[in-house]
C-alpha positions in Angstrom: -12.8 -0.7 43.0 -14.5 -2.6 40.3 -11.9 -1.5 37.8 -9.1 -2.8 39.9 -10.9 -6.1 40.3 -11.4 -6.2 36.5 -7.7 -5.6 36.0 -6.9 -8.3 38.5 -9.1 -10.8 36.7 -7.5 -9.9 33.3 -4.0 -10.4 34.6 -4.9 -13.7 36.2 -6.6 -14.9 33.0 -3.6 -13.8 30.9 -1.2 -15.5 33.2 -3.0 -18.8 32.6 -1.8 -19.0 29.0 2.0 -19.0 29.9 3.9 -20.6 32.7 7.0 -18.3 32.6 7.3 -14.7 31.7 10.3 -12.3 31.9 10.7 -8.7 30.8 13.0 -5.8 31.4 16.1 -4.0 30.2 19.8 -5.1 29.8 22.5 -2.5 30.5 26.3 -2.4 30.9 28.3 -1.1 33.9 28.1 2.4 32.5 24.3 2.2 32.5 24.1 2.1 28.7 21.6 -0.3 27.1 23.1 -3.5 25.6 21.4 -4.0 22.2 20.8 -7.4 20.6 21.9 -9.4 23.7 20.8 -13.0 24.1 18.0 -13.9 26.5 17.5 -17.7 26.9 15.7 -19.9 29.5 18.2 -22.2 31.0 18.4 -25.7 29.6 16.2 -24.8 26.7 16.2 -23.5 23.1 13.6 -20.9 23.9 15.0 -17.4 23.7 14.9 -13.9 22.3 17.2 -10.9 21.7 17.0 -7.5 23.3 16.1 -4.6 21.1 18.1 -1.5 20.3 17.2 0.0 23.7 18.2 -3.1 25.5 14.6 -4.1 26.3 13.4 -7.7 26.1 10.3 -9.8 26.7 10.2 -13.6 26.7 7.5 -16.1 27.6 7.1 -19.9 27.5 4.3 -22.4 28.1 6.8 -24.3 30.2 8.0 -23.5 33.7 11.6 -22.4 34.0 13.6 -21.5 37.2 16.3 -19.3 35.6 17.2 -17.3 32.6 20.7 -16.6 31.0 21.8 -13.3 29.6 24.8 -13.1 27.2 26.4 -11.1 24.6 29.8 -11.0 22.9 32.2 -8.9 24.9 30.3 -9.5 28.2 30.3 -12.2 30.8 27.2 -14.3 30.7 24.8 -13.9 33.6 22.3 -16.4 35.1 19.4 -15.1 37.1 17.0 -17.2 39.1 13.3 -16.5 38.6 11.4 -16.3 41.9 8.0 -16.5 40.3 6.3 -17.4 37.0 6.0 -13.7 36.0 9.0 -11.5 36.4 8.6 -8.0 34.9 10.7 -4.8 34.8 14.0 -6.7 35.4 17.2 -4.6 35.2 20.1 -6.8 34.2 23.7 -5.5 34.3 26.3 -7.3 32.2 30.0 -6.9 32.9 32.6 -6.6 30.2 34.9 -9.5 29.6 38.4 -9.1 28.2 38.4 -12.6 26.8 35.0 -12.1 25.2 36.2 -8.8 23.7 38.7 -10.7 21.7 35.8 -12.5 20.0 34.4 -9.2 18.9 37.4 -8.7 16.8 36.8 -12.1 15.2 33.0 -12.1 14.8 31.9 -8.5 14.4 32.9 -5.4 12.4 34.0 -5.0 8.8 37.4 -6.6 9.4 36.0 -9.9 10.4 34.1 -11.0 7.3 36.7 -13.4 5.9 37.4 -15.0 9.3 33.9 -15.3 10.6 32.4 -18.9 10.4 28.9 -17.4 10.3 29.8 -15.6 7.1 31.1 -18.9 5.6 27.8 -20.5 6.4 25.9 -17.5 4.9 27.8 -18.1 1.6 26.7 -21.7 1.6 23.1 -20.5 1.9 23.5 -18.3 -1.1 24.9 -21.1 -3.2 22.0 -23.5 -2.4 19.0 -21.2 -2.0 17.4 -21.9 -5.4 17.4 -25.7 -4.8 14.9 -25.7 -2.0 11.1 -25.5 -1.7 8.4 -26.0 -4.2 10.5 -24.4 -7.0 12.5 -27.6 -7.2 9.5 -29.4 -8.8 7.8 -29.0 -12.1 4.4 -28.7 -10.5 3.1 -28.4 -6.9 0.0 -28.1 -4.9 -0.8 -27.7 -1.2 -3.5 -26.8 1.3 -3.2 -23.4 2.9 -4.9 -22.0 6.1 -4.7 -18.3 6.8 -5.8 -16.4 9.9 -5.8 -12.6 10.0 -6.4 -10.9 13.3 -6.5 -7.3 14.7 -5.9 -6.7 18.4 -6.2 -3.5 20.4 -3.0 -3.5 22.6 -1.5 -1.9 25.7 -4.8 -2.3 27.6 -4.7 -0.5 30.9 -7.1 0.9 33.5 -7.2 4.3 31.8 -8.5 2.7 28.6 -11.0 0.6 30.4 -12.4 3.6 32.2 -12.4 5.9 29.1 -15.6 7.3 27.8 -14.8 5.7 24.5 -15.8 2.3 25.8 -18.7 3.3 28.0 -21.3 0.7 27.7 -18.9 -1.7 25.9 -16.8 -2.8 28.9 -17.7 -6.4 28.3 -15.2 -6.5 25.4 -12.3 -6.6 27.8 -13.2 -10.1 28.9 -11.2 -11.4 25.9 -7.7 -9.9 26.8 -4.5 -11.8 26.4 -0.7 -11.1 26.5 1.6 -10.9 23.5 4.4 -13.4 23.5 6.5 -11.0 21.4 6.1 -7.6 23.2 4.6 -8.5 26.6 1.7 -6.1 26.1 -1.8 -6.9 27.0 -4.1 -7.0 24.0 -7.8 -7.4 23.1 -8.7 -9.3 19.9 -11.2 -7.1 17.9 -11.3 -8.8 14.5 -10.5 -12.2 13.1 -10.8 -13.7 9.6 -10.1 -17.3 8.6 -9.5 -18.6 5.0 -8.9 -22.1 3.8 -7.7 -22.6 0.2 -5.8 -24.9 -2.1 -2.9 -23.6 -4.2 -1.7 -25.0 -7.5 1.5 -24.0 -9.3 3.5 -24.9 -12.4 7.1 -23.8 -12.5 7.4 -24.7 -16.2 4.4 -22.5 -17.2 5.3 -19.9 -14.5 1.7 -20.0 -13.3 0.0 -20.2 -9.8 -3.6 -20.3 -8.9 -5.3 -20.2 -5.5 -8.8 -21.5 -5.0 -10.7 -20.3 -1.9 -12.6 -23.2 -0.2 -13.9 -21.4 2.9 -13.9 -18.0 4.5 -15.1 -17.0 7.9 -14.9 -13.7 9.8 -15.9 -12.1 13.1 -19.2 -10.5 12.2 -18.4 -7.8 9.7 -20.1 -8.9 6.6 -18.7 -6.4 4.1 -15.0 -6.6 5.1 -13.5 -8.0 1.9 -11.6 -4.7 1.4 -10.1 -4.8 4.9 -9.1 -8.4 4.5 -7.6 -7.8 1.1 -5.8 -4.7 2.3 -4.2 -6.6 5.2 -3.2 -9.5 2.9 -1.5 -7.1 0.5 0.1 -5.3 3.4 1.6 -8.7 4.4 2.2 -9.8 0.9 4.0 -13.0 0.2 7.7 -12.9 0.6 10.7 -15.2 0.4 13.3 -14.8 3.1 16.0 -15.9 0.6 15.3 -12.8 -1.5 17.8 -9.9 -1.1 15.0 -7.5 -0.1 11.7 -8.2 1.7 8.9 -5.7 0.9 6.5 -4.7 3.7 4.6 -1.4 4.0 5.9 -0.2 0.6 9.4 -0.5 2.0 12.3 -2.8 1.0 14.0 -4.3 4.1 17.3 -5.9 3.6 17.0 -9.7 4.3 19.5 -11.2 6.7 20.0 -13.9 4.0 20.8 -11.2 1.4 24.0 -11.3 -0.6 24.5 -7.7 0.6 23.7 -8.7 4.1 27.4 -8.8 5.2 27.5 -5.0 4.6 24.4 -4.4 6.6 24.4 -7.0 9.4 26.7 -8.4 12.0 26.6 -12.3 12.2 27.6 -14.5 15.1 27.6 -18.3 15.1 26.0 -19.0 18.5 25.2 -22.7 18.7 24.7 -26.0 16.8 22.1 -28.7 17.7 19.6 -31.2 16.2 16.3 -29.6 15.0 13.8 -32.3 13.9 16.6 -34.9 13.6 18.7 -32.5 11.4 22.0 -31.1 12.6 21.7 -27.3 12.3 23.7 -24.2 13.1 22.2 -21.3 15.0 23.3 -17.8 13.8 22.4 -14.5 15.4 22.3 -11.3 13.3 21.8 -7.7 14.1 22.2 -4.3 12.2 25.5 -2.6 11.8 23.9 0.8 11.7 20.7 2.5 13.0 17.9 4.1 11.0 18.1 1.5 8.1 15.4 -0.9 7.1 16.9 -4.0 8.8 16.0 -6.8 11.2 17.5 -8.4 14.2 17.0 -12.1 15.1 18.4 -15.5 14.5 18.0 -18.5 12.2 18.8 -22.2 12.2 20.3 -23.7 9.0 20.9 -27.3 8.1 24.6 -28.3 7.8 24.3 -30.3 4.6 21.5 -28.8 2.5 22.1 -25.3 3.8 18.4 -24.7 3.9 16.8 -22.6 6.6 15.0 -24.7 9.2 13.7 -21.8 11.4 14.1 -18.0 11.2 13.0 -15.1 13.4 13.0 -11.5 12.2 12.2 -8.4 14.2 12.4 -5.0 12.5 14.9 -2.5 13.8 13.1 0.0 16.0 15.0 2.8 14.5 13.8 2.0 11.0 12.2 4.9 9.2 8.6 3.6 9.3 5.4 5.6 10.1 2.7 4.3 12.3 4.5 1.0 12.8 6.0 0.4 16.2 7.2 -3.2 15.8 7.4 -5.9 13.1 8.0 -9.6 14.0 8.2 -12.6 11.7 8.6 -16.3 12.4 9.0 -19.0 9.7 9.3 -22.8 10.2 10.2 -25.3 7.5 9.6 -29.0 7.5 11.9 -31.7 6.0 10.5 -33.5 3.0 13.6 -35.6 2.6 17.3 -35.1 3.0 17.5 -32.3 0.4 14.2 -30.4 0.4 12.8 -28.1 3.1 9.2 -26.8 2.7 7.6 -24.0 4.5 5.3 -25.2 7.3 4.3 -22.1 9.3 4.6 -18.4 8.6 3.7 -15.9 11.4 3.7 -12.1 10.8 2.9 -9.5 13.4 3.0 -5.7 13.2 2.3 -3.2 15.9 0.5 -0.1 14.6 0.6 3.0 16.7 0.7 6.8 16.4 3.7 6.8 18.8 6.6 4.5 19.2 6.6 4.8 23.0 6.1 1.4 24.7 3.2 2.8 26.8 1.3 4.1 23.8 -1.9 2.4 22.7 -1.8 0.6 19.4 -3.2 -2.2 17.2 -1.6 -5.5 16.4 -2.1 -6.8 12.9 -1.3 -10.6 12.8 -1.2 -13.1 9.9 -0.7 -16.8 10.6 -0.3 -19.0 7.5 0.0 -22.8 7.7 0.8 -25.2 4.9 0.0 -28.9 4.6 -0.6 -31.8 2.2 2.0 -31.0 -0.4 1.9 -32.9 -3.6 4.2 -32.6 -6.6 4.5 -33.2 -10.4 0.8 -33.4 -11.0 0.4 -31.3 -14.2 -2.6 -29.2 -15.0 -3.6 -27.9 -18.4 -2.7 -24.3 -19.1 -6.4 -23.5 -19.5 -6.8 -24.4 -15.8 -4.7 -21.4 -14.8 -6.2 -19.1 -17.4 -9.8 -19.9 -16.4 -11.5 -17.1 -14.3 -12.9 -18.2 -11.0 -16.2 -16.7 -9.8 -15.1 -14.1 -7.2 -18.1 -15.0 -5.0 -19.6 -18.3 -4.0 -22.2 -18.2 -1.3 -21.2 -21.6 0.1 -17.5 -20.6 0.5 -18.5 -17.7 2.8 -21.0 -19.7 4.8 -19.3 -23.0 5.7 -20.6 -24.8 8.7 -18.6 -25.3 11.9 -17.8 -28.9 10.9 -15.9 -27.6 7.9 -13.6 -25.4 10.1 -13.0 -28.2 12.6 -11.6 -30.3 9.7 -9.7 -27.6 7.8 -8.4 -25.5 10.6 -4.7 -26.5 10.9 -4.2 -24.6 14.2 -6.9 -24.5 16.9 -8.2 -21.1 17.9 -7.2 -19.8 21.3 -9.9 -19.2 23.9 -9.8 -15.5 23.2 -10.0 -15.9 19.5 -13.1 -18.1 19.8 -14.6 -15.4 22.0 -14.1 -12.7 19.4 -16.9 -14.1 17.2 -19.4 -13.9 20.0 -18.1 -10.6 21.3 -18.3 -8.8 18.0 -21.8 -10.1 17.4 -22.8 -8.5 20.7 -20.8 -5.4 20.1 -22.7 -4.6 16.8 -25.9 -4.2 18.8 -24.4 -1.5 21.0 -25.6 2.0 19.8 -22.3 3.7 20.8 -20.3 1.2 18.8 -22.5 1.8 15.8 -22.0 5.6 16.0 -18.2 5.1 16.3 -18.2 2.7 13.4 -20.2 5.1 11.2 -17.8 7.9 12.0 -14.8 5.8 11.0 -16.3 4.6 7.7 -17.2 8.2 6.8 -13.7 9.4 7.4 -12.3 6.5 5.4 -14.7 6.5 2.4 -15.7 10.1 2.3 -19.4 9.1 2.3 -22.0 9.3 5.1 -24.5 6.4 5.0 -28.2 7.0 5.2 -30.1 3.7 4.9 -29.2 2.5 1.3 -27.8 5.9 0.2 -24.4 7.4 0.6 -24.1 11.2 0.9 -20.9 12.6 -0.3 -18.0 12.8 -1.0 -18.0 15.1 2.1 -14.5 16.4 1.2 -15.7 18.1 -2.0 -18.6 20.2 -0.6 -16.7 23.5 -1.0 -14.6 24.8 -3.8 -13.5 27.9 -5.6 -12.6 29.0 -9.1 -12.5 32.1 -11.2 -15.7 31.3 -13.1 -17.9 30.1 -10.3 -16.4 31.9 -7.3 -17.4 30.0 -4.2 -18.9 26.7 -5.1 -21.1 24.4 -3.1 -21.5 20.7 -4.1 -23.7 18.0 -2.7 -23.7 14.4 -4.1 -24.4 10.8 -3.3 -24.8 7.3 -4.6 -26.8 4.2 -4.0 -25.2 1.8 -1.7 -26.6 -1.5 -0.5 -23.2 -3.0 0.0 -19.7 -3.0 -1.6 -20.8 -5.8 -4.0 -23.8 -4.1 -5.5 -24.4 -5.2 -9.1 -25.6 -1.7 -10.1 -24.9 1.8 -8.9 -26.4 5.2 -9.5 -24.6 8.4 -8.4 -24.9 12.0 -9.0 -24.3 15.5 -7.7 -25.6 19.1 -7.8 -23.5 22.2 -7.5 -24.0 25.9 -7.4 -21.6 28.8 -8.1 -22.2 32.1 -6.3 -20.3 34.1 -8.9 -21.9 32.8 -12.1 -25.2 32.0 -10.3 -25.5 28.8 -12.3 -26.6 25.3 -11.2 -24.5 22.3 -12.4 -25.2 18.6 -12.1 -23.9 15.2 -13.0 -25.6 11.8 -13.1 -24.2 8.4 -14.0 -25.3 4.7 -13.8 -23.5 1.4 -14.3 -24.7 -2.2 -14.2 -22.6 -5.3 -14.0 -24.2 -7.9 -16.3 -21.7 -10.8 -15.8 -19.5 -11.4 -12.8 -16.9 -13.7 -14.4 -16.2 -11.5 -17.4 -17.1 -8.3 -15.6 -19.2 -7.2 -18.5 -20.5 -3.7 -17.5 -22.6 -1.2 -19.2 -22.6 2.5 -18.2 -23.8 5.9 -19.1 -24.4 9.4 -17.8 -24.5 13.2 -18.3 -22.7 16.1 -16.7 -23.0 19.9 -17.1 -20.2 21.6 -15.2 -17.2 23.9 -15.2 -13.9 22.1 -15.9 -10.2 22.8 -16.3 -9.6 20.9 -19.6 -6.1 20.1 -20.5 -5.2 19.1 -16.9 -4.0 15.7 -18.1 -2.7 14.4 -21.4 -4.5 11.1 -21.5 -8.2 11.7 -22.1 -10.8 10.5 -19.7 -14.5 10.0 -20.5 -15.5 9.6 -16.8 -18.7 11.5 -16.8 -18.4 12.5 -13.1 -14.6 13.1 -13.3 -13.3 16.5 -12.2 -9.8 17.7 -11.8 -8.5 19.3 -8.6 -7.4 22.3 -10.8 -11.1 23.2 -11.3 -11.8 23.8 -7.6 -8.6 24.6 -5.9 -9.0 27.4 -3.3 -5.6 29.0 -4.0 -3.8 29.2 -7.3 -0.6 30.6 -8.8 -1.7 33.6 -10.9 -5.2 33.9 -12.5 -6.7 30.4 -13.0 -9.3 31.6 -15.5 -8.8 29.3 -18.4 -11.9 27.2 -17.7 -14.6 25.7 -19.9 -18.2 24.9 -19.6 -18.8 21.3 -20.5 -21.9 19.3 -21.3 -20.7 15.7 -21.6 -22.9 12.6 -22.3 -21.3 9.2 -22.5 -22.5 5.6 -22.9 -20.6 2.3 -23.4 -19.5 -0.9 -21.9 -16.3 -2.6 -20.7 -15.3 -6.2 -20.2 -12.5 -8.1 -18.6 -11.9 -11.2 -20.7 -8.6 -12.0 -18.9 -7.6 -11.1 -15.4 -6.6 -7.4 -15.2 -7.0 -6.9 -18.9 -10.0 -4.5 -19.6 -11.5 -3.6 -22.9 -13.7 -0.6 -23.1 -15.9 1.0 -25.8 -17.2 4.5 -25.2 -19.4 6.8 -27.3 -19.6 10.4 -26.2 -21.1 13.7 -27.2 -19.9 17.0 -25.7 -20.2 20.7 -26.1 -17.6 23.1 -24.9 -17.4 26.9 -24.5 -15.4 29.3 -22.4 -16.5 29.8 -18.8 -14.9 33.2 -18.3 -14.7 36.4 -20.4 -10.9 36.4 -20.2 -10.5 33.0 -21.9 -11.4 32.0 -25.4 -11.6 28.7 -27.3 -12.7 30.4 -30.5 -11.8 28.7 -33.8 -12.1 29.5 -37.5 -14.5 27.7 -39.7 -12.6 26.3 -42.7 -13.9 24.8 -46.0 -11.3 22.9 -48.1 -8.6 24.6 -46.1 -9.9 28.1 -46.8 -11.2 30.4 -44.0 -14.9 31.2 -44.5 -14.7 34.3 -42.3 -16.9 32.7 -39.6 -15.6 32.2 -36.1 -17.2 29.8 -33.6 -16.8 30.1 -29.9 -18.6 26.8 -29.0 -17.5 23.3 -30.0 -19.9 20.3 -30.6 -18.3 16.9 -31.0 -19.3 13.3 -31.1 -16.6 10.7 -30.6 -16.3 6.9 -30.4 -13.3 5.5 -28.5 -12.0 2.0 -27.9 -9.3 1.4 -25.4 -7.7 -1.2 -23.2 -5.9 -1.3 -19.9 -3.6 -4.1 -18.7 -2.4 -4.0 -15.1 -0.5 -7.3 -14.3 -0.3 -7.8 -10.6 -3.2 -5.6 -9.7 -5.3 -6.8 -6.8 -8.9 -5.9 -6.2 -11.5 -6.4 -3.6 -15.2 -7.0 -4.2 -17.2 -8.7 -6.9 -19.8 -6.0 -7.6 -20.0 -3.3 -10.3 -17.2 -1.3 -8.5 -14.1 -2.9 -7.2 -11.5 -1.4 -4.8 -7.9 -1.6 -5.8 -6.0 -2.6 -2.7 -2.4 -2.4 -4.0 -2.5 1.0 -5.8 1.0 2.1 -6.9 2.4 -1.4 -6.6 1.9 -2.7 -10.1 2.7 -1.6 -13.7 -0.1 -0.5 -16.0 -0.5 -0.1 -19.7 -3.2 1.9 -21.3 -3.9 2.6 -25.0 -6.8 4.1 -26.8 -8.0 5.0 -30.3 -10.6 7.7 -30.7 -12.5 8.7 -33.8 -14.2 12.1 -34.2 -17.6 11.9 -35.9 -18.3 14.9 -38.1 -21.9 15.8 -38.8 -23.1 13.1 -36.4 -25.1 14.7 -33.6 -23.8 18.0 -34.9 -20.1 16.9 -34.6 -17.9 19.7 -36.0 -14.7 17.7 -36.8 -13.4 14.4 -38.1 -10.1 13.3 -36.6 -8.2 10.3 -35.2 -6.6 10.4 -31.7 -4.1 7.7 -30.6 -2.8 7.7 -27.0 -0.7 5.4 -24.8 0.4 5.5 -21.2 2.8 3.3 -19.3 3.4 3.5 -15.5 5.8 1.4 -13.6 6.9 1.4 -9.9 10.5 0.2 -9.2 11.9 -0.9 -5.8 15.6 0.0 -6.0 16.6 -2.3 -3.2 17.8 -0.3 -0.1 17.9 2.9 -2.2 14.1 3.6 -2.1 11.3 3.6 -4.6 11.1 5.0 -8.1 7.8 5.7 -9.9 7.9 6.3 -13.7 5.4 7.3 -16.3 5.7 7.5 -20.1 2.9 9.0 -22.2 2.8 9.4 -26.0 0.0 10.5 -28.3 -1.0 12.1 -31.6 -4.1 13.7 -33.1 -4.5 13.2 -36.8 -6.6 15.9 -38.5 -7.1 19.6 -38.1 -8.9 20.4 -34.8 -9.2 23.5 -32.6 -7.8 24.1 -29.1 -10.4 22.1 -27.2 -9.5 18.9 -29.1 -5.7 19.4 -29.0 -3.3 18.2 -26.3 -2.3 21.0 -24.0 0.8 20.1 -21.9 -0.7 19.8 -18.4 0.5 22.7 -16.3 -0.2 23.1 -12.6 -1.2 26.5 -11.1 -2.2 25.0 -7.8 -0.1 24.8 -4.6 -0.5 21.0 -4.6 2.1 18.6 -6.0 0.3 16.7 -8.7 2.1 13.8 -10.4 1.9 13.7 -14.2 1.6 17.5 -14.4 4.3 20.1 -15.0 4.5 22.3 -11.9 6.2 25.3 -13.4 3.9 25.5 -16.5 0.7 27.5 -16.6 -2.4 26.0 -18.2 -2.2 26.1 -22.0 1.4 27.5 -21.9 2.3 24.7 -24.4 -0.2 23.2 -26.9 0.6 20.3 -29.2 -1.0 17.7 -31.4 1.8 15.1 -31.0 3.6 14.6 -27.8 5.8 12.4 -25.7 6.4 12.9 -21.9 8.4 11.4 -19.1 7.8 11.7 -15.4 10.2 10.3 -12.8 9.8 10.5 -9.0 12.2 8.8 -6.6 11.7 8.5 -2.8 14.9 7.6 -1.0 13.0 6.7 2.1 15.3 8.7 4.5 18.5 6.9 3.4 20.4 10.2 3.2 18.9 12.1 6.1 19.4 9.1 8.4 23.1 9.6 8.2 22.9 13.3 9.4 22.9 13.3 13.2 20.7 16.4 13.6 18.1 15.1 11.1 18.1 11.4 12.0 15.4 11.6 14.7 13.0 13.5 12.5 12.5 10.5 10.1 12.4 12.9 7.1 12.5 11.4 3.6 14.2 12.7 0.4 12.2 12.9 -2.8 13.6 14.0 -6.2 11.6 14.4 -9.4 12.3 15.0 -13.1 9.8 15.8 -15.8 10.3 16.3 -19.5 8.0 16.7 -22.6 8.5 17.0 -26.3 5.7 18.1 -28.6 4.9 19.5 -32.1 1.9 21.2 -33.7 1.0 21.2 -37.4 0.5 24.4 -39.4 -3.1 23.5 -40.3 -4.0 23.4 -36.6 -2.3 26.8 -36.1 -4.4 28.2 -39.0 -7.6 27.1 -37.2 -6.7 29.1 -34.0 -8.9 32.1 -33.2 -8.6 31.9 -29.4 -6.6 34.2 -27.2 -4.1 31.3 -26.6 -0.8 31.5 -28.6 0.0 28.0 -29.8 3.6 27.0 -28.8 4.8 23.4 -28.8 7.8 22.2 -26.8 9.8 21.3 -29.9 13.0 21.8 -27.8 12.3 19.4 -25.0 10.9 21.2 -22.0 12.1 19.9 -18.6 12.0 20.7 -14.9 13.1 19.0 -11.7 12.2 19.1 -8.0 13.8 18.4 -4.7 11.4 17.5 -1.8 11.4 16.8 1.9 8.8 14.2 2.8 7.4 12.7 6.0 7.0 16.1 7.7 4.9 15.4 10.7 4.5 12.0 8.9 1.7 13.3 6.7 3.1 16.2 4.5 5.7 16.6 1.8 7.2 19.9 0.6 8.6 20.1 -3.0 10.9 22.8 -4.3 10.4 22.9 -8.1 12.8 24.4 -10.7 12.2 25.2 -14.4 14.9 23.8 -16.6 14.5 26.0 -19.8 12.2 28.3 -21.8 12.8 31.2 -19.5 12.2 33.6 -22.3 8.4 33.0 -22.2 6.5 36.0 -20.7 5.8 35.4 -17.0 7.7 32.1 -17.0 7.8 30.7 -13.5 11.4 29.6 -12.8 10.8 28.4 -9.2 7.9 27.3 -7.1 7.0 25.5 -3.9 4.2 22.9 -3.7 3.1 20.4 -1.1 1.0 17.3 -0.7 -0.7 15.5 2.2 -0.7 11.8 2.2 -0.7 8.7 4.4 2.3 6.3 3.9 4.2 3.9 6.0 
């Protein structure tokens, strides 16, 4: 009984926030849903559009007595509202012969040149670059941003579930979504106030955070930054709007007329400006499109208001709904500036309306615009301290003055509710479980045990391998960190270990010193570009299953020390000194080399390499976004920015017993490309050369892949050490069409599968003096005729798995050459 009473209280409390609510489904006389029909409160400008299944929800703070339903080709229908809340309505629209004539004029491919909405759209294209802050040399404005997460579709089953036992008080903060009509519970909120400066002549922009406040989770910068990147800045005038790593076609796009139907619905004054109202909706299903409407001024052709709701048939994982509202204010007769930006997404494992989910909301408000106040270029180049205690601890008075939109009653309650929730033991246990699954580490006081996913492994040298590790962890912004591991192989009966430490000396320049030592078994040659990460270990060294005998493993003893610094944002310089010894880890693999003096073989053969090296390198990643200001930062937009890496290494002979003198030059360039509505391409180019005679362990084996996992930047149909080079150039291309092809095949459309194609090629040479040094059981062969392979994959299987079919392009004459193979990879993607 108490649960029914609680539900009753929730419904009454939610009803108090809106005076009129309607929801239901619109159908035609044949009982088919009417998609994208208009739903408007009578004598108002408040309305919405039904979704692809004919369903709708509309609410208002005002009281209305009737609602009007209309759509081209049907007779409009007015229905009286007997109460303030009218749910599960079933509206039947009748076809109209007169209205059907309008369909010929306003919809379909044959109507583009005769459609007044299309004429207006062309005016928008012609004038879109003349609006907003881009019209001024310099600009600045105040910005207030509110991020919120809500648990939605609250029902009695959820309230009574064991999950919330002892935490029932949280449901006192429920509310109802004005977009979906679902009941929701706010569970997280973050507020940020900042000032933004920009210079269109210098092409620079800088945002300075003035205040930040969140609902109780102290170390949530990564979560906040992730959500901000998820809802990254966008411009509705762009041809494509990028959300969740997908490119949605904008209704204002120049290609929009091939993707959307447009209908001129109304014209009226909006803030004393005469505007046209245009409805748009997709021409086809299963494409990344929106439905909604916008108001556009009749003289400047600038957007005054726009609403966008993602097509429910769009090939998106874990996202049930996306809704966007933007409002613009009039600065003068010719300039419209953004005033309010609201973005809401509904995350859920299922797309069914009754399924539980989480709303992610971002509300951004803009005020106090000022223009043509120049700042020195040094102002934009100067690094800002990523953490200022006062910024994150502003008093309530600061927020009363800088909050451009008051918090609702429920949002205010979140702060107090979460403070209480953190004291509940059951919540602490659930929170710890979630963080362990997300990070791979289990927290014990100020120490993290893990990664838990690398406890077990297997390889030919060690057999079954057990590994336990951990790291110091006082918080994500620790100025120093120590981490290490211990491992044991049951076949070789040997203990391995690794230990590293790093210390951030200066936050602004990110001057960091580091060092460590590792004794382990490793699959060298698993990548072209060298890594001196003392705790790094390739998947190839521990994979449980492999193609053929994976026995070409080495025992490594690696010691490194060095420092890196970030003098400019996302530009990192690093100096590393290292000393390593290498020898074979199995009896079936040899790294032996001949000892030479003045180019003449002395007759001595060595099976162990000792080498000291000094390396200087830089990495530049424009557009990279990170979270945290401690010794380790979290990259929150991985795969979304280009990166450039270059290094120069010098081998020190007779220093710490170093065997060889050489010079190693390497460079790497990666670039993601959004190809409009055709998906996403990821490309990598690597080049390098080693100058001087060196043995196998210091050369550049072309990275093969004998695992059953698809590993980018490796060659799936090559065995380890199948090709060996001292100079190389490689290209990797991988394109994900995002389901564009499969969505047009009726039997495959509902599976939401995605097409992935890949192409890989490498060219390499090897000098005769390096060949003369070889005494190993590896026959040196360089890909002087460019080696290439390709793959065709089916992604998004069960939303988490991709299967690749890989084909070798040439070099079939090599013994045991693999011409075909199947690999797979698990991954989370939208």
